[in-house]
C-alpha angles and dihedrals in degrees: 000000000000120000120256101215122204125179121223126181113244138179125218112239134179115263132194091284090225093118091057096035091235096122110104090226096042114141087211109057091187092044133257093260092061090051092047099045096081091052092050092046091052088053093052107270115111111200097161092118090058132096112260096245138045137262110229107213122190113209093179128187084036127069126198143210130191113241106176110354119194091241132026118175114190123207101001107184096204095147119047090205096055137055117268116270137210120234133189131191133196125180117251139173124227117203116195130156093353092307126109122209128191115228145147134257100235112208121182101191108246093218090064100030114102099210149337099069125192125219117248092258094057119087120195114216130194110201142142114287111287112210117233097000109147140180108283095029116139117229138176109239118201113206129181107242089202086067106024130048121207117210124198 
């Protein structure tokens, strides 16, 4: 089925920096994304062209929920010291400075995630490196309404 793209304005905000491993107190010095990538790839999702971190995009005043994401991986045991987690992914498009980048909405299911929760108006994105993007930058985020629901 063809995507039904819808663009929402988003603002880049600082996250916990656990995904990238840049937090000074990160339990994963190389970042959680780098640790998770081989598991996602083995399950059929190749993210090797993506930056090893997430973009945290606030879509406030909207919130979102995943309806039928392209990928859902239950019980991924990516860290031997933590319980397995469920992850879902939906394709997205990030438009910034007249360039459009393809990426993925990255959704660690909160009911299986041990810590570092996001509010429902923050979408985590995995995408290729985007030059010069900074905290506070405004982007256009294309989401597939067949997979993601926006709530006002």
